[in-house]
SETIKOL-809862 format. One record per residue: chain; z, y, x of N, C-alpha, C in turn; residue number from 1; residue in three letters. Coordinates in Angstrom, 1 decimal. Example, Ala and Ser with C-alpha at 12.3 -4.5 7.8 and 13.67 -1.06 7.14 Angstrom:
{'A' {7.8 -5.7 13.2} {7.8 -4.5 12.3} {7.8 -3.3 13.2} 1 'ALA'};
{'A' {7.1 -2.2 12.8} {7.1 -1.1 13.7} {7.9 0.0 12.9} 2 'SER'};
//
This chain:
{'A' {233.4 111.1 113.5} {233.9 111.3 112.5} {234.4 112.7 112.3} 1 'MET'};
{'A' {235.4 112.8 113.3} {236.6 113.9 113.1} {235.2 115.4 113.1} 2 'LYS'};
{'A' {234.2 115.3 113.7} {233.0 116.4 114.0} {232.3 116.9 112.7} 3 'ALA'};
{'A' {232.6 115.9 111.8} {231.9 115.9 110.2} {233.3 116.5 109.9} 4 'LEU'};
{'A' {234.5 116.1 109.9} {235.3 116.6 108.9} {236.2 117.9 109.6} 5 'LYS'};
{'A' {236.1 118.5 110.1} {235.7 119.9 111.4} {234.8 120.6 110.8} 6 'TYR'};
{'A' {233.6 120.2 110.8} {233.1 120.9 110.1} {232.2 121.2 108.6} 7 'SER'};
{'A' {233.3 120.6 108.0} {233.7 120.6 106.7} {232.6 120.3 105.4} 8 'LYS'};
{'A' {232.1 119.3 105.8} {231.2 118.5 105.5} {231.3 118.0 104.5} 9 'LYS'};
{'A' {230.6 117.2 103.1} {230.7 116.6 102.0} {230.8 115.6 102.8} 10 'ASP'};
{'A' {232.1 114.5 103.3} {231.2 112.9 103.4} {231.4 112.0 102.2} 11 'LEU'};
{'A' {231.2 112.5 101.4} {230.5 111.8 100.3} {229.4 111.9 99.5} 12 'ASP'};
{'A' {228.8 113.0 100.3} {227.3 113.5 100.1} {226.7 113.9 101.3} 13 'ASN'};
{'A' {226.7 113.2 102.5} {225.9 113.4 103.8} {224.7 113.7 103.7} 14 'LEU'};
{'A' {223.6 114.2 104.2} {222.6 114.3 104.5} {222.5 114.6 106.3} 15 'LYS'};
{'A' {220.4 113.7 106.5} {220.6 113.8 107.5} {220.6 115.1 107.8} 16 'THR'};
{'A' {220.6 116.0 108.2} {220.8 117.2 108.7} {221.9 117.4 109.2} 17 'GLU'};
{'A' {222.9 116.8 108.2} {224.4 116.8 108.6} {224.9 116.4 109.6} 18 'ASP'};
{'A' {223.8 114.9 110.0} {224.0 113.9 111.6} {223.4 114.7 112.2} 19 'LEU'};
{'A' {222.4 115.0 112.2} {222.0 115.8 113.1} {222.2 116.3 114.7} 20 'LEU'};
{'A' {223.6 117.7 114.0} {224.5 118.0 115.4} {224.9 116.8 116.0} 21 'PRO'};
{'A' {225.1 115.7 115.6} {225.9 115.0 116.1} {225.6 113.2 116.6} 22 'VAL'};
{'A' {224.6 113.1 115.7} {223.6 112.0 116.7} {222.3 112.1 117.3} 23 'ASP'};
{'A' {221.4 113.5 117.2} {220.8 113.9 118.3} {221.0 113.9 119.3} 24 'ALA'};
{'A' {222.0 112.8 119.8} {222.3 113.3 121.6} {221.3 112.9 122.0} 25 'PHE'};
{'A' {219.8 111.6 121.7} {218.7 111.7 123.0} {218.2 112.6 123.7} 26 'HIS'};
{'A' {217.4 112.4 124.6} {216.9 113.8 125.5} {216.2 114.0 124.4} 27 'LYS'};
{'A' {215.5 116.0 124.5} {215.6 116.9 123.8} {215.5 116.7 122.1} 28 'ARG'};
{'A' {216.5 115.8 121.8} {216.9 115.5 120.3} {216.0 115.9 119.2} 29 'GLY'};
{'A' {215.9 117.2 118.4} {215.4 117.0 117.1} {213.8 116.9 117.6} 30 'LYS'};
{'A' {213.1 118.0 118.5} {212.1 117.9 119.0} {211.2 116.5 118.9} 31 'ALA'};
{'A' {212.3 115.6 119.8} {211.4 114.3 120.2} {211.5 113.6 119.0} 32 'ALA'};
{'A' {212.6 113.5 117.6} {212.4 113.0 116.9} {210.7 113.1 116.3} 33 'THR'};
{'A' {210.8 114.4 115.8} {209.9 115.0 115.1} {208.2 114.4 115.6} 34 'LEU'};
{'A' {208.1 114.2 117.1} {207.0 113.6 117.7} {206.8 112.8 117.5} 35 'GLU'};
{'A' {208.1 111.6 117.3} {208.3 110.1 117.1} {207.8 110.3 115.8} 36 'LEU'};
{'A' {207.9 110.6 115.2} {207.3 110.7 113.3} {206.0 110.8 113.1} 37 'THR'};
{'A' {205.3 111.8 114.2} {203.9 112.5 113.8} {203.2 110.9 114.9} 38 'ASN'};
{'A' {204.1 110.3 115.5} {203.5 109.3 116.9} {203.4 108.0 115.6} 39 'PHE'};
{'A' {204.1 107.7 114.7} {204.6 106.8 114.3} {203.2 106.1 113.3} 40 'VAL'};
{'A' {202.8 107.0 112.4} {202.1 107.0 111.5} {202.5 105.8 110.9} 41 'GLN'};
{'A' {202.9 105.9 110.0} {203.4 103.9 109.2} {202.7 104.4 107.8} 42 'LEU'};
{'A' {201.9 103.2 108.1} {201.3 102.7 106.4} {202.2 102.4 105.2} 43 'LYS'};
{'A' {202.1 102.5 104.1} {202.6 102.3 102.5} {202.9 100.7 103.2} 44 'GLU'};
{'A' {204.5 100.2 102.2} {204.5 98.9 102.2} {205.3 99.1 104.2} 45 'GLY'};
{'A' {205.0 99.8 105.3} {205.4 99.1 106.3} {206.9 99.5 106.0} 46 'GLU'};
{'A' {207.9 98.4 106.6} {209.0 99.0 107.1} {209.5 99.3 108.6} 47 'LYS'};
{'A' {210.4 99.7 108.9} {210.9 100.5 110.3} {212.7 99.8 110.1} 48 'ILE'};
{'A' {212.4 99.3 111.4} {214.0 98.9 113.0} {214.5 99.7 113.0} 49 'LEU'};
{'A' {215.2 100.1 113.2} {215.9 101.4 113.9} {217.5 100.2 114.6} 50 'ASP'};
{'A' {217.3 99.9 115.8} {218.1 98.8 117.1} {219.1 99.3 117.4} 51 'VAL'};
{'A' {220.7 99.4 117.3} {221.3 100.0 118.6} {220.8 101.7 118.6} 52 'GLY'};
{'A' {221.1 101.8 118.1} {220.7 104.0 118.0} {221.4 104.6 117.1} 53 'CYS'};
{'A' {222.9 104.5 117.6} {224.0 105.6 117.0} {224.1 105.5 116.0} 54 'GLY'};
{'A' {223.7 106.2 114.9} {224.5 106.7 113.5} {223.0 106.5 113.3} 55 'LEU'};
{'A' {221.9 106.4 113.4} {220.6 106.2 113.1} {219.8 107.1 112.7} 56 'GLY'};
{'A' {219.8 108.4 112.6} {219.1 109.7 112.7} {218.0 109.1 112.6} 57 'GLY'};
{'A' {217.0 109.1 113.4} {216.4 108.9 113.7} {215.3 108.7 112.3} 58 'SER'};
{'A' {215.6 107.1 112.1} {215.0 106.2 111.3} {215.6 107.3 109.8} 59 'ALA'};
{'A' {216.4 107.4 109.6} {217.3 108.6 109.3} {216.6 110.2 108.7} 60 'GLN'};
{'A' {216.7 110.5 109.4} {215.6 111.3 109.7} {213.7 111.5 109.1} 61 'PHE'};
{'A' {213.0 109.7 109.4} {212.0 109.5 109.4} {211.9 109.2 108.0} 62 'LEU'};
{'A' {213.1 109.0 106.6} {213.1 107.6 105.9} {213.2 109.3 104.7} 63 'ALA'};
{'A' {214.4 110.5 105.2} {214.3 111.5 104.1} {212.4 111.9 104.5} 64 'ALA'};
{'A' {211.9 112.3 105.4} {210.4 112.8 105.7} {210.1 111.9 104.7} 65 'LEU'};
{'A' {209.8 110.8 104.8} {209.1 109.6 103.9} {209.2 110.3 102.2} 66 'ILE'};
{'A' {210.9 110.1 102.3} {210.6 110.2 100.7} {210.2 111.6 99.7} 67 'ALA'};
{'A' {210.5 112.8 100.7} {209.7 113.8 100.2} {208.8 114.1 100.3} 68 'LYS'};
{'A' {208.0 113.7 101.6} {206.5 114.0 101.4} {205.4 112.8 100.7} 69 'THR'};
{'A' {206.4 111.7 100.5} {205.3 110.8 100.2} {204.0 110.1 101.0} 70 'GLY'};
{'A' {204.4 110.2 102.8} {203.6 109.5 103.4} {204.4 109.2 104.2} 71 'CYS'};
//
C-alpha cells in the first residue's frame, strides 16, 4: 500500500495497470501474464479461480481484458 501511495495513485479508483508494478513479481512479469491469457482460451460462462497469488494481478488483468474485448 505504501508503494501505491508513494506513486500518487488514486487508491479509490485503482486500475489493473496501477497494480502491475507491485504485483507482477512472478518470473517474466507482464510478458508471462500475457502468454497465460493467450493460452487459457476461456469460453463464455467459464470462471477463473486465482488462489494464493498475491494481489491477484493476473486474474485482474484477465478480467479487464475480457471486459474490454468481450472474449
